[in-house]
C-alpha positions as CSV (number, residue, x, y, z in Angstrom):
1,D,5.1,6.9,1.1
2,I,2.5,9.1,2.7
3,S,2.5,9.3,6.4
4,A,-0.5,9.1,8.8
5,A,-0.5,13.1,9.6
6,E,-0.6,13.7,5.9
7,L,-3.0,11.1,5.4
8,A,-5.1,12.5,7.8
9,A,-5.0,16.2,6.8
10,K,-5.8,15.2,3.0
11,D,-8.4,12.5,4.4
12,A,-10.2,15.9,6.2
13,R,-11.0,17.3,3.2
14,P,-12.7,14.7,1.0
15,E,-14.5,15.1,-2.4
16,R,-17.9,14.2,-1.5
17,R,-19.8,11.1,-2.8
18,R,-22.5,9.3,-2.3
19,S,-22.8,6.5,0.2
20,S,-24.7,3.9,-2.1
21,W,-22.1,1.1,-2.8
22,F,-23.4,-0.2,-6.1
23,G,-25.1,2.4,-7.0
24,G,-28.6,1.7,-6.1
25,G,-30.9,3.0,-3.6
26,G,-31.2,1.0,-0.6
27,G,-34.1,-1.3,0.4
28,G,-33.1,-3.2,-2.9
29,K,-31.2,-7.1,-3.3
30,S,-27.8,-7.1,-1.4
31,G,-24.9,-7.9,-3.4
32,G,-24.8,-11.1,-1.4
33,G,-28.1,-11.7,-2.5
34,G,-31.0,-11.3,0.4
35,S,-34.0,-13.1,0.8
36,S,-36.9,-10.7,-0.3
37,W,-38.0,-10.7,3.5
38,A,-35.1,-9.4,4.7
39,S,-35.4,-7.0,1.8
40,K,-39.1,-5.4,3.0
41,L,-37.1,-5.4,6.3
42,A,-35.0,-3.0,5.3
43,K,-37.8,-1.1,3.2
44,G,-39.3,-0.5,6.2
45,L,-36.4,1.3,7.6
46,F,-37.3,3.8,4.9
47,G,-39.0,7.2,4.5
48,K,-40.4,8.8,1.2
49,K,-40.5,11.9,-0.1
50,K,-40.0,15.0,2.9
51,A,-40.6,18.4,3.1
52,P,-37.7,20.0,3.6
53,K,-36.7,20.2,7.3
54,K,-36.7,23.3,9.5
55,K,-33.7,24.3,10.7
56,G,-32.6,21.9,14.3
57,D,-35.4,19.4,12.8
58,G,-33.8,15.8,12.2
59,L,-30.6,15.8,11.9
60,G,-30.0,19.5,13.3
61,M,-26.2,19.0,13.4
62,L,-23.3,17.6,11.2
63,V,-19.5,17.7,12.6
64,N,-16.8,19.8,10.9
65,T,-14.5,16.7,11.1
66,S,-11.1,18.1,10.0
67,D,-9.5,19.6,13.4
68,V,-10.5,16.3,14.6
69,S,-8.6,14.3,12.2
70,R,-5.5,15.9,12.6
71,M,-5.7,15.7,16.1
72,M,-6.1,12.4,15.9
73,A,-3.0,12.1,13.3
74,S,-1.0,13.2,15.8
75,G,-2.7,10.9,18.3
76,S,-5.0,12.6,20.6
77,S,-7.7,11.0,21.1
78,E,-10.1,14.2,23.1
79,A,-10.5,16.4,19.7
80,T,-13.5,18.3,20.3
81,P,-16.0,18.6,17.2
82,I,-16.9,21.3,15.6
83,A,-20.6,21.6,15.4
84,V,-21.9,23.2,11.7
85,D,-25.9,24.2,11.1
86,R,-26.8,21.7,9.0
87,A,-28.9,24.2,7.1
88,Q,-25.7,25.5,5.8
89,Q,-25.3,22.6,4.2
90,K,-26.9,21.2,0.3
91,P,-29.9,19.8,0.6
92,A,-30.5,16.2,-0.5
93,A,-31.7,15.4,-4.1
94,K,-34.8,15.6,-4.5
95,G,-37.6,12.3,-4.4
96,R,-34.2,10.5,-2.7
97,R,-35.2,8.2,-0.1
98,R,-33.6,9.3,3.3
99,L,-33.6,7.4,6.9
100,D,-34.8,9.3,9.3
101,V,-31.8,9.4,12.2
102,R,-34.3,9.6,14.6
103,R,-35.8,6.0,13.6
104,V,-32.8,4.6,14.1
105,G,-32.6,4.7,17.5
106,L,-36.3,3.4,17.6
107,V,-35.6,0.2,15.7
108,A,-32.2,-0.1,17.0
109,P,-33.2,-2.2,19.9
110,L,-35.1,-4.6,17.6
111,L,-32.6,-5.1,15.2
112,S,-29.8,-5.5,17.4
113,T,-31.7,-8.3,19.6
114,L,-32.0,-9.8,16.3
115,V,-28.3,-9.9,15.6
116,S,-27.3,-10.6,19.1
117,R,-29.0,-14.1,19.0
118,W,-28.9,-15.4,15.8
119,G,-25.8,-13.7,14.7
120,G,-23.1,-16.3,16.4
121,G,-21.9,-14.0,18.5
122,G,-23.8,-13.8,21.5
123,L,-22.2,-17.0,23.0
124,Y,-18.8,-16.5,24.0
125,N,-16.9,-13.9,26.4
126,V,-13.7,-13.4,24.6
127,V,-12.5,-11.1,27.7
128,S,-13.3,-14.0,30.4
129,R,-12.8,-16.9,27.9
130,A,-16.1,-18.3,29.5
131,R,-19.4,-19.3,27.6
132,L,-23.2,-17.9,28.2
133,G,-24.8,-19.8,30.6
134,D,-27.6,-20.6,29.2
135,E,-26.0,-21.8,26.3
136,G,-29.7,-22.1,24.3
137,A,-30.6,-18.0,24.8
138,A,-28.0,-17.3,21.4
139,S,-26.6,-19.5,18.6
140,Q,-23.0,-20.6,18.1
141,S,-22.9,-20.0,14.7
142,V,-24.5,-17.1,12.3
143,E,-28.3,-18.8,11.4
144,P,-28.4,-18.3,7.3
145,S,-31.9,-16.1,7.3
146,M,-30.1,-13.9,9.8
147,L,-27.1,-13.3,7.3
148,S,-29.8,-12.3,4.9
149,V,-30.6,-9.2,7.3
150,L,-26.7,-8.6,7.9
151,N,-26.1,-8.4,4.3
152,V,-29.1,-6.0,3.3
153,L,-29.0,-3.8,6.7
154,S,-25.1,-3.6,5.4
155,F,-25.0,-3.3,2.0
156,S,-28.3,-0.7,1.5
157,G,-26.3,2.3,1.6
158,K,-28.1,3.6,3.7
159,M,-28.3,2.3,7.1
160,L,-24.5,1.9,8.0
161,P,-23.3,5.9,7.4
162,L,-26.4,6.4,9.6
163,L,-26.9,4.8,12.3
164,W,-22.7,6.1,12.4
165,A,-24.2,9.7,12.5
166,H,-27.0,8.3,15.1
167,V,-24.3,7.1,17.6
168,G,-21.6,9.8,16.5
169,G,-23.8,12.8,16.2
170,L,-23.8,15.9,19.0
171,D,-27.6,16.3,17.9
172,S,-29.2,12.9,19.2
173,G,-27.6,12.8,22.2
174,T,-26.8,9.3,22.0
175,A,-22.5,10.7,21.8
176,S,-23.2,12.3,25.3
177,E,-25.0,8.6,26.8
178,L,-22.3,6.7,25.3
179,Q,-19.7,9.1,27.0
180,G,-21.7,8.9,30.2
181,F,-21.8,5.3,29.9
182,L,-18.1,4.8,29.5
183,A,-17.4,7.4,31.9
184,D,-19.3,5.7,34.8
185,A,-18.1,2.4,34.6
186,P,-18.5,1.4,38.3
187,G,-22.3,2.6,38.6
188,R,-23.7,0.9,35.0
189,G,-22.5,-3.0,35.7
190,A,-20.0,-4.6,33.4
191,L,-20.4,-4.6,29.5
192,A,-21.2,-8.2,29.1
193,E,-24.1,-7.4,31.2
194,V,-25.5,-5.0,29.4
195,D,-29.2,-5.1,28.1
196,F,-30.5,-3.3,25.6
197,S,-33.7,-4.7,24.7
198,C,-36.7,-2.3,24.6
199,W,-37.3,-2.0,28.0
200,G,-33.2,-2.2,28.9
201,G,-33.0,0.9,30.6
202,R,-31.8,4.4,29.8
203,D,-28.9,3.2,28.1
204,S,-30.4,0.7,25.7
205,E,-31.2,2.8,23.1
206,A,-27.4,4.1,22.8
207,L,-25.6,1.2,23.5
208,A,-27.8,-1.2,20.8
209,S,-27.1,1.3,17.9
210,V,-23.1,1.1,18.8
211,S,-23.9,-2.6,18.9
212,L,-26.2,-2.5,15.4
213,F,-23.4,-0.5,13.7
214,A,-20.4,-2.8,15.2
215,C,-22.2,-6.0,13.4
216,L,-22.9,-4.3,10.3
217,L,-19.2,-2.9,9.6
218,S,-17.6,-6.1,10.4
219,N,-20.0,-7.5,7.9
220,T,-19.0,-4.6,5.5
221,L,-15.4,-5.2,6.2
222,M,-15.4,-8.6,5.1
223,L,-16.1,-7.5,1.9
224,T,-14.1,-4.3,1.6
225,D,-10.7,-4.6,0.3
226,D,-7.8,-1.7,0.8
227,D,-8.3,0.5,-2.0
228,E,-11.9,1.3,-1.1
229,I,-11.4,2.1,2.7
230,L,-8.2,4.2,1.3
231,H,-9.8,5.9,-1.9
232,R,-13.2,5.8,-2.5
233,E,-14.7,6.3,1.2
234,R,-16.4,2.7,1.9
235,P,-17.6,1.8,3.9
236,L,-17.2,5.2,5.8
237,P,-14.7,7.9,4.8
238,L,-10.9,7.2,6.2
239,H,-11.5,10.1,8.8
240,H,-14.7,8.7,10.3
241,I,-12.9,5.4,10.5
242,R,-10.7,7.2,12.9
243,R,-13.6,8.0,15.2
244,V,-14.9,4.4,15.2
245,I,-11.4,3.6,16.7
246,V,-11.4,6.1,19.2
247,L,-15.0,5.4,20.5
248,F,-14.3,1.2,20.1
249,K,-11.2,1.1,21.9
250,K,-12.6,2.9,24.7
251,F,-15.1,0.3,24.7
252,M,-12.9,-2.8,24.5
253,H,-10.9,-1.0,27.2
254,R,-14.3,-0.8,29.8
255,A,-14.8,-4.6,28.7
256,I,-11.5,-5.5,30.0
257,T,-11.3,-3.4,33.1
258,D,-15.1,-3.7,34.6
259,G,-14.2,-7.4,35.8
260,G,-16.7,-8.9,33.5
261,G,-19.2,-9.0,36.2
262,G,-21.0,-12.5,37.3
263,R,-20.9,-15.1,34.7
264,E,-25.0,-15.9,35.6
265,N,-25.5,-11.7,34.5
266,W,-24.3,-12.1,30.8
267,T,-26.6,-11.7,28.4
268,F,-26.1,-12.6,24.5
269,W,-26.5,-8.5,24.2
270,G,-23.1,-7.6,26.0
271,L,-21.4,-10.7,24.6
272,S,-22.4,-9.5,20.8
273,L,-21.5,-6.3,21.5
274,I,-18.0,-7.0,22.9
275,N,-17.6,-9.6,20.0
276,S,-18.7,-7.4,17.1
277,I,-16.3,-4.6,18.4
278,R,-13.1,-6.2,18.7
279,K,-13.8,-7.6,14.9
280,V,-13.9,-4.3,14.1
281,L,-10.9,-3.0,15.9
282,G,-8.9,-6.5,14.5
283,D,-9.9,-5.8,11.3
284,L,-9.0,-2.3,10.8
285,Y,-5.8,-2.8,13.0
286,A,-5.1,-5.7,10.4
287,R,-5.1,-3.4,7.9
288,S,-2.9,-0.9,9.1
289,S,-0.2,-3.5,9.1
290,R,-0.3,-3.2,5.2
291,T,-1.3,0.7,5.0
292,P,-1.3,2.9,8.3
293,L,-5.1,4.1,8.5
294,C,-3.9,6.6,11.3
295,S,-1.0,7.3,13.5
296,S,0.2,4.4,16.2
297,E,-0.7,6.7,18.8
298,L,-4.6,6.2,18.3
299,W,-4.6,2.7,19.0
300,L,-3.5,3.0,22.7
301,V,-5.7,2.8,25.7
302,E,-5.9,4.5,28.7
303,G,-3.2,3.1,31.2
304,H,-0.9,1.1,28.7
305,E,1.9,2.6,30.5
306,D,0.8,-0.1,33.6
307,V,1.8,-2.8,31.4
308,E,5.6,-1.1,30.3
309,R,6.1,-0.9,34.2
310,R,5.1,-4.9,34.5
311,V,7.0,-5.7,32.1
312,K,10.1,-4.0,33.7
313,N,9.9,-5.2,37.0
314,G,9.0,-8.9,35.4
315,R,11.7,-11.2,37.0
316,R,10.1,-14.7,36.4
317,I,8.6,-16.5,33.7
318,E,5.7,-16.7,35.9
319,D,5.6,-13.2,36.0
320,L,5.9,-12.6,32.3
321,N,3.3,-15.0,31.6
322,A,0.7,-12.8,33.2
323,V,1.1,-10.0,31.9
324,L,1.3,-11.8,28.4
325,N,-1.7,-14.0,29.4
326,S,-3.4,-10.5,30.8
327,P,-7.1,-9.5,28.7
328,L,-5.3,-6.5,27.3
329,M,-2.4,-8.2,25.8
330,R,-5.0,-11.1,24.4
331,V,-8.3,-9.2,23.3
332,M,-6.8,-5.9,22.2
333,P,-2.7,-5.9,22.2
334,F,-2.2,-3.0,19.6
335,G,-3.2,-1.1,22.5
336,V,0.2,-1.3,24.4
337,N,2.6,0.1,22.3
338,L,5.3,-2.1,20.4
339,R,8.3,-0.9,22.4
340,T,6.9,-2.5,25.1
341,R,5.4,-5.9,23.7
342,M,8.7,-6.2,22.1
343,M,10.4,-5.8,25.4
344,L,8.0,-8.4,27.1
345,F,8.9,-11.0,24.1
346,G,12.4,-10.0,24.6
347,R,12.2,-10.6,27.9
348,M,10.1,-13.8,28.1
349,V,12.5,-15.7,25.6
350,R,15.3,-14.5,27.6
351,C,14.2,-16.5,30.7
352,V,13.5,-19.5,28.6
353,R,16.7,-18.9,27.3
354,E,19.0,-19.2,30.5
355,A,16.7,-21.8,32.1
356,V,17.9,-23.8,29.0
357,Q,21.3,-22.9,28.1
358,G,22.6,-21.1,31.6
359,V,24.3,-18.4,32.0
360,N,28.4,-17.6,30.8
361,E,28.6,-14.9,33.7
362,M,27.5,-17.1,36.4
363,G,29.3,-20.0,35.7
364,T,26.0,-22.5,34.6
365,L,26.9,-21.9,30.8
366,R,26.0,-26.0,29.5
367,P,28.1,-27.4,27.4
368,G,25.4,-27.6,24.3
369,R,25.4,-29.1,21.0
370,R,28.4,-29.1,18.7
371,V,27.8,-29.4,14.7
372,R,30.6,-28.8,12.1
373,I,29.9,-27.0,9.3
374,H,31.6,-26.9,5.6
375,R,31.6,-23.3,4.4
376,G,30.3,-25.0,1.0
377,R,27.6,-26.5,1.9
378,V,26.2,-24.4,4.9
379,L,22.6,-26.0,4.3
380,E,23.1,-29.6,3.3
381,S,25.4,-29.3,6.8
382,G,22.8,-27.8,8.9
383,L,20.2,-30.0,8.1
384,E,21.9,-32.8,8.2
385,L,23.1,-32.2,11.6
386,M,20.3,-30.4,13.6
387,N,17.1,-30.8,11.4
388,S,16.1,-34.1,13.8
389,L,16.5,-31.6,16.8
390,G,13.3,-30.3,17.1
391,S,12.6,-27.9,20.2
392,G,16.1,-29.1,21.4
393,L,17.3,-26.2,18.9
394,R,16.7,-24.4,21.9
395,E,19.6,-25.4,23.7
396,R,22.9,-24.1,22.8
397,I,24.2,-24.9,19.4
398,V,28.4,-25.0,19.3
399,V,29.3,-23.9,16.1
400,N,32.5,-24.9,14.1
401,Y,33.3,-23.8,10.4
402,I,35.7,-26.5,8.0
403,N,37.1,-24.3,5.4
404,D,37.2,-25.3,1.8
405,A,40.3,-26.6,2.1
406,G,38.6,-29.3,4.7
407,V,40.3,-27.3,7.8
408,E,39.2,-26.6,11.1
409,E,38.6,-22.6,11.5
410,K,40.4,-20.7,14.6
411,G,37.3,-19.8,16.3
412,I,35.8,-20.3,19.9
413,D,31.4,-19.9,20.0
414,V,29.9,-18.8,22.6
415,G,27.1,-17.4,20.4
416,G,29.2,-15.7,17.3
417,L,29.8,-18.6,15.2
418,F,26.0,-19.3,15.4
419,K,25.2,-15.9,14.2
420,D,28.1,-15.8,11.4
421,Y,26.5,-19.9,10.0
422,W,22.9,-17.7,9.9
423,S,24.1,-14.9,7.9
424,D,25.3,-17.8,5.7
425,L,22.6,-20.4,5.6
426,S,20.0,-17.2,4.3
427,A,21.9,-16.1,1.3
428,V,21.7,-19.7,0.2
429,A,18.4,-20.7,1.5
430,F,16.3,-17.6,1.2
431,S,17.5,-16.6,-2.0
432,P,15.3,-16.5,-4.9
433,G,17.5,-19.0,-7.3
434,Y,17.5,-21.7,-4.9
435,S,13.8,-22.2,-5.4
436,L,12.6,-22.6,-2.1
437,F,11.4,-19.0,-2.2
438,A,10.1,-16.4,-4.5
439,S,10.4,-12.7,-4.6
440,A,7.0,-10.4,-4.4
441,E,7.1,-6.6,-5.1
442,G,9.7,-4.8,-3.4
443,G,11.7,-8.0,-2.8
444,A,9.3,-9.2,-0.1
445,L,9.8,-13.3,0.2
446,Y,7.1,-16.1,0.6
447,P,7.4,-19.7,-0.5
448,S,8.1,-20.4,-4.0
449,P,4.7,-22.1,-5.7
450,S,7.6,-24.3,-7.9
451,S,9.9,-25.5,-4.6
452,L,7.8,-28.6,-4.8
453,S,8.2,-29.3,-8.6
454,A,12.2,-28.1,-8.3
455,H,13.3,-30.4,-5.0
456,G,10.7,-32.9,-5.2
457,K,8.0,-32.5,-2.5
458,Q,9.2,-34.6,0.6
459,D,12.1,-32.7,0.3
460,A,11.2,-29.2,-0.3
461,L,8.7,-30.2,2.5
462,K,11.9,-31.2,5.0
463,L,14.0,-27.7,3.9
464,F,10.8,-25.7,4.8
465,T,10.5,-27.3,8.4
466,F,14.2,-27.0,8.8
467,L,14.1,-22.9,8.0
468,G,11.1,-22.6,10.4
469,R,13.3,-23.7,12.8
470,I,16.4,-22.0,12.0
471,V,14.2,-18.4,11.5
472,G,12.9,-19.4,15.0
473,K,16.5,-20.5,16.8
474,A,17.3,-16.9,15.1
475,L,14.2,-15.2,17.3
476,F,15.4,-17.2,20.3
477,E,19.0,-16.3,20.5
478,N,17.9,-12.1,19.7
479,I,19.6,-12.5,16.7
480,T,18.5,-10.0,13.8
481,V,18.4,-11.2,10.2
482,Q,17.9,-10.1,6.7
483,P,15.6,-11.9,5.0
484,V,12.1,-9.2,4.6
485,F,9.2,-11.5,4.5
486,A,5.6,-11.1,2.7
487,H,2.9,-9.6,4.4
488,F,1.0,-12.5,3.8
489,F,3.7,-15.2,4.8
490,L,4.1,-13.4,7.8
491,S,0.2,-13.9,8.7
492,F,1.0,-17.5,8.0
493,M,4.0,-17.2,10.7
494,R,1.3,-15.5,13.1
495,G,-0.9,-18.3,12.5
496,S,-4.2,-16.2,11.7
497,Y,-3.7,-15.8,8.3
498,N,-7.3,-13.7,7.0
499,Y,-8.6,-15.6,4.1
500,N,-10.9,-12.4,3.4
501,N,-7.6,-10.8,2.6
502,M,-6.3,-13.2,-0.6
503,L,-7.2,-10.4,-3.2
504,N,-5.7,-7.8,-1.4
505,D,-2.5,-10.4,-0.8
506,L,-2.5,-11.4,-4.5
507,G,-1.5,-7.6,-5.2
508,V,1.7,-7.6,-3.4
509,C,2.8,-11.1,-5.0
510,D,1.1,-10.5,-9.1
511,P,0.5,-7.1,-9.1
512,E,-0.5,-7.1,-12.8
513,L,-3.3,-10.8,-12.3
514,Y,-4.6,-8.4,-9.4
515,K,-5.4,-5.2,-11.8
516,N,-6.7,-7.8,-14.4
517,L,-9.2,-9.5,-11.4
518,I,-10.2,-5.9,-10.2
519,F,-10.8,-4.8,-13.8
520,L,-13.3,-8.1,-14.0
521,R,-14.5,-7.2,-10.9
522,D,-16.1,-3.9,-11.7
523,Y,-16.0,-4.4,-15.3
524,E,-19.9,-3.0,-16.7
525,G,-20.7,-5.2,-19.4
526,D,-21.1,-9.0,-19.9
527,A,-18.3,-11.2,-18.4
528,E,-18.8,-14.0,-20.8
529,D,-17.4,-11.2,-23.5
530,L,-14.2,-12.0,-22.3
531,C,-14.0,-15.6,-22.6
532,L,-12.6,-16.7,-19.1
533,S,-13.7,-20.2,-17.6
534,F,-12.9,-21.7,-14.3
535,T,-9.2,-22.6,-14.6
536,V,-5.8,-20.7,-14.3
537,G,-3.0,-21.5,-16.3
538,E,0.3,-23.2,-14.0
539,D,3.9,-22.9,-15.6
540,D,6.4,-24.8,-13.7
541,F,9.9,-24.7,-15.1
542,G,8.4,-24.1,-18.8
543,A,5.8,-27.3,-18.4
544,G,3.1,-25.4,-18.6
545,R,-0.7,-26.8,-18.0
546,E,-4.2,-25.9,-16.8
547,V,-6.1,-26.3,-13.5
548,E,-9.0,-26.2,-12.8
549,L,-10.8,-23.9,-9.9
550,V,-13.9,-26.2,-9.6
551,E,-14.4,-29.7,-11.1
552,G,-15.1,-29.2,-14.5
553,G,-14.2,-25.5,-14.3
554,G,-12.9,-25.6,-18.0
555,K,-16.8,-25.9,-19.1
556,I,-17.8,-23.2,-16.7
557,D,-17.8,-19.9,-18.4
558,V,-17.4,-16.7,-16.0
559,T,-20.6,-15.1,-16.0
560,N,-21.8,-11.5,-14.3
561,D,-23.6,-13.8,-11.8
562,N,-19.9,-15.8,-10.6
563,K,-17.1,-13.9,-11.6
564,L,-17.5,-12.7,-7.9
565,K,-16.8,-16.8,-6.9
566,Y,-14.0,-17.0,-9.9
567,I,-12.2,-14.3,-8.5
568,H,-12.1,-15.4,-5.1
569,L,-11.3,-18.8,-6.8
570,V,-8.3,-17.6,-8.4
571,A,-6.9,-15.9,-5.3
572,K,-7.3,-18.5,-3.2
573,H,-5.2,-21.0,-5.7
574,H,-2.8,-18.6,-5.8
575,M,-2.6,-17.2,-2.2
576,S,-3.5,-20.2,0.0
577,D,-3.3,-23.4,-2.2
578,R,0.1,-23.4,-4.0
579,I,1.8,-22.4,-1.2
580,R,-0.2,-24.0,1.8
581,L,1.8,-27.3,2.4
582,Q,5.1,-25.1,2.1
583,S,3.5,-22.7,5.3
584,E,2.2,-25.1,7.4
585,A,6.0,-26.8,7.4
586,F,7.9,-23.8,7.7
587,V,5.5,-22.5,10.7
588,K,5.7,-26.1,12.1
589,G,9.3,-25.6,12.8
590,L,9.1,-22.3,13.7
591,G,6.5,-23.1,16.0
592,E,9.0,-25.8,17.8
593,V,11.3,-23.1,18.5
594,I,9.0,-20.6,19.6
595,D,6.0,-20.5,21.1
596,R,3.3,-19.1,18.7
597,S,1.6,-17.0,22.1
598,W,4.6,-15.2,22.1
599,I,4.3,-13.8,18.6
600,S,0.4,-13.8,18.7
601,I,0.8,-10.4,20.0
602,F,2.5,-8.2,17.1
603,N,0.5,-7.5,13.8
604,E,2.9,-8.3,10.2
605,Q,4.9,-5.3,10.0
606,E,5.5,-5.7,13.9
607,L,6.8,-9.5,13.8
608,Q,9.2,-8.6,10.4
609,I,10.6,-5.9,13.0
610,L,11.5,-8.8,15.4
611,I,12.9,-10.7,13.3
612,S,14.9,-8.1,10.8
613,G,15.1,-4.9,13.1
614,A,14.1,-1.9,12.3
615,T,16.0,-0.2,9.9
616,N,15.8,1.7,6.7
617,G,18.8,1.4,5.1
618,R,21.5,3.1,6.7
619,L,22.7,2.6,9.9
620,D,21.9,4.5,12.8
621,V,25.6,5.7,13.9
622,E,24.4,8.4,16.8
623,D,22.3,5.4,18.7
624,L,25.5,2.6,18.0
625,K,27.7,5.4,19.6
626,R,25.2,5.8,22.7
627,N,25.4,2.1,23.3
628,S,29.2,1.6,23.3
629,R,31.7,0.5,25.5
630,Y,35.5,1.0,24.7
631,A,38.0,-1.6,26.1
632,G,41.9,-2.0,26.3
633,G,43.1,1.6,27.1
634,Y,40.7,3.8,24.1
635,V,38.2,5.9,25.4
636,G,35.4,8.1,23.9
637,M,38.0,11.0,23.3
638,D,40.8,8.7,21.4
639,R,41.7,10.4,18.0
640,N,41.4,6.9,16.5
641,V,38.0,6.5,18.1
642,T,36.7,9.5,17.3
643,N,38.4,8.9,13.8
644,F,36.4,5.3,13.4
645,W,32.8,7.5,13.8
646,K,33.7,9.7,11.4
647,V,34.6,6.5,8.8
648,L,31.5,4.8,9.8
649,E,29.3,7.9,8.9
650,E,31.1,8.4,5.9
651,L,30.6,4.8,4.5
652,D,27.9,4.0,2.6
653,P,24.8,1.7,3.9
654,H,26.1,-1.3,2.2
655,H,29.7,-1.0,3.9
656,Q,27.8,-0.1,7.4
657,R,26.4,-3.4,7.1
658,L,29.4,-5.2,5.9
659,L,30.7,-3.4,8.9
660,L,28.0,-4.4,11.5
661,K,28.1,-7.9,10.2
662,F,31.9,-8.3,10.4
663,V,31.6,-7.0,14.4
664,T,28.3,-9.0,15.3
665,S,27.3,-11.3,12.8
666,C,24.2,-9.8,12.1
667,E,23.9,-6.6,9.1
668,R,21.0,-5.1,11.1
669,A,20.3,-3.4,14.5
670,P,17.8,-5.4,17.2
671,P,14.6,-4.2,17.2
672,L,15.1,-1.9,20.4
673,G,17.9,-0.7,18.9
674,F,21.4,-1.2,19.6
675,E,20.4,-0.7,23.7
676,G,19.3,-4.0,22.8
677,L,22.7,-6.0,21.7
678,D,23.7,-7.9,24.3
679,P,26.9,-8.0,24.9
680,P,27.2,-4.3,23.8
681,F,29.2,-3.7,20.4
682,T,32.7,-2.5,22.1
683,I,35.8,-1.0,20.4
684,Q,39.1,-2.6,21.6
685,R,42.4,-0.7,21.6
686,I,45.2,-2.7,19.7
687,G,48.7,-1.2,19.8
688,I,51.1,-1.4,16.9
689,S,54.3,0.3,15.9
690,N,53.2,0.8,12.2
691,D,50.3,0.6,9.9
692,G,50.9,-2.0,8.3
693,D,51.3,-4.7,11.7
694,K,47.7,-5.4,11.9
695,L,44.3,-5.0,9.8
696,P,41.1,-4.5,12.1
697,S,39.5,-8.2,13.6
698,A,36.5,-9.3,15.7
699,S,35.4,-11.2,18.4
700,T,31.9,-12.1,16.9
701,C,31.0,-13.6,20.1
702,F,30.9,-10.6,22.1
703,N,30.5,-8.0,19.7
704,V,34.5,-6.7,19.5
705,L,36.0,-4.6,17.2
706,K,40.0,-4.5,18.0
707,L,40.9,-1.9,16.3
708,P,44.7,-0.7,16.0
709,T,46.1,2.4,16.5
710,Y,46.3,3.5,13.2
711,S,48.5,7.1,12.2
712,S,45.7,8.8,10.5
713,K,41.8,8.3,9.6
714,S,42.4,7.6,6.2
715,V,44.9,4.8,7.1
716,L,42.1,3.5,9.4
717,K,39.4,4.1,6.5
718,A,41.3,1.9,4.0
719,K,41.8,-0.8,6.7
720,L,38.7,-1.5,7.8
721,L,37.6,-1.7,4.5
722,M,40.0,-4.1,3.6
723,A,39.1,-6.4,6.5
724,I,34.9,-6.4,5.8
725,T,35.5,-6.9,2.7
726,S,37.6,-10.1,2.5
727,N,35.4,-12.2,3.3
728,T,36.7,-14.9,4.9
729,G,36.6,-17.0,8.1
730,F,38.5,-16.6,11.5
731,E,42.7,-17.0,9.6
732,M,42.5,-13.5,10.1
733,S,42.0,-13.5,14.5
């Protein structure tokens, strides 16, 4: 893996490539099949052959972005570009049509007015969650004719990069106008009130250019896969994408903090500008959850520390809900650092949990629901006893284990036995051998397409609903768990799966099929020579069958004209159709325990950290040591305690996880590290006369390791390994 800083250093020295997507000049029909009048509109924006410009004419100056990119990779958004004389650059190839950047500013108000009014984004204010007063002023969805215009302008290979040159260049004055607009917020009104029509005022040309650029970039990103952004500089080089992030987050922060103005003064120009910028930022941040586009610090907005202060000071659920529902957290939660958002989630869950279950230390702990789990039938016992509880799983669950001999094990559940049950359950239910979940590349889990056949449709969906509730219960109880889920399945959990990402997600689940589809997409010959039809083959436990992607698909050949549709349908079949019912059942169960709004502020990788904690495989012994307590006479400098920490450092990752599970019933640290472990990890002194008297034992309810006073480090290590690998219940207590 390459770090964000290394990526930035690499991308700051890009190989120069043509900007055109499809190898042709601008002005022709787009890949999406734009109409002829839309093409003529685009052609009017391109100039004829021109004599070489004099120094300082036209673009005048370019920007050396190497230093800018490096500073952005480290989180700085105030990098100062270095101007380079355009006369030093290689002149454009003779005869190539070029768009005069000055003309972009002249046509931007007209084009952006058309896009804002009929592009579907000018009717709703996402910040204030209200509609434009005059609902007839803008269309509710994109008009077909406007879609043709958007496609031509987006994929002409000319408009988008030169609009960015106009917006981010140093010579046109647009950049300084935008910086002045962003800095002088009180004097220039709310962003939702802007009017960048031809008569809109001093900021109209600059804001119109930004709005048009955001609309086209949003439209382009819908049909751009991750590989094109990371390795092919489409639609812009990666270091320019980072500059777009810096500029657009400032616009969104202004829209959030400027009060929104009066609803009667909102314009479809302003609302379209806000919506387009939000879509671009959301798309780029979603891609960052798969492969980082920049450092996490680059996303943070000014004043994000105030959110952290409000979270730390929040004592009531009402205070925390106010933070969760604030415009910043709703519209661009990635503007706040991950640690603060996880702290908000943890405090909200704790408030609700204490209200439902009571607090042991305050004497208000409620009895809870008692369940008896057979160790040999953890999944069946849990399904039978707990699946009917629904949201009742928020209550305290008191687990009693029945061992293989049919005898109830010793152990009083104050939370620890449920954690132990979750570990046993996950070992069974999430094993690919049980046929509920399949394993993607790297071991990430997602619902098995064969699960309905393996367990029967009704039983399989019941199991997925139950497991969704159990994952929700783990989040509700601050229990970190072992399963690592596939990126696209985490998107389903969040309730915001982007179907435009199906092809990218297919690359994780079935790399071979993904490569074949990419080969077909880029194939320059006649696709009919490949002898494909609109069907896919399925193999459920050896029973092969052919499934039509469309009605009569077996008789429809894949051609150059329809191959993109075929690729989309194949990806949809594998990433949605075959696992939709299972995913919906799982998400339904999850939502009964965990409010969807609580996890909507995280992207997929962040949600995985919330579920499983942040770990690279090894235990952070120093973090655990820093947040540990001692009892029964032990102190930090005691010889046995010192020996314990040395032994823990020496253990391999597998045995480190076993020890953590032995004490806490969880193999992983909490998302915020061991400072989030409640109660804290505690080492209790157990006095013995002989090394053979006792083995180490644990109280998982209170995260206590009961460590006897062994005579040496070697004896301590041997006894500790014996205890953590014994795989017994509570008989050793």
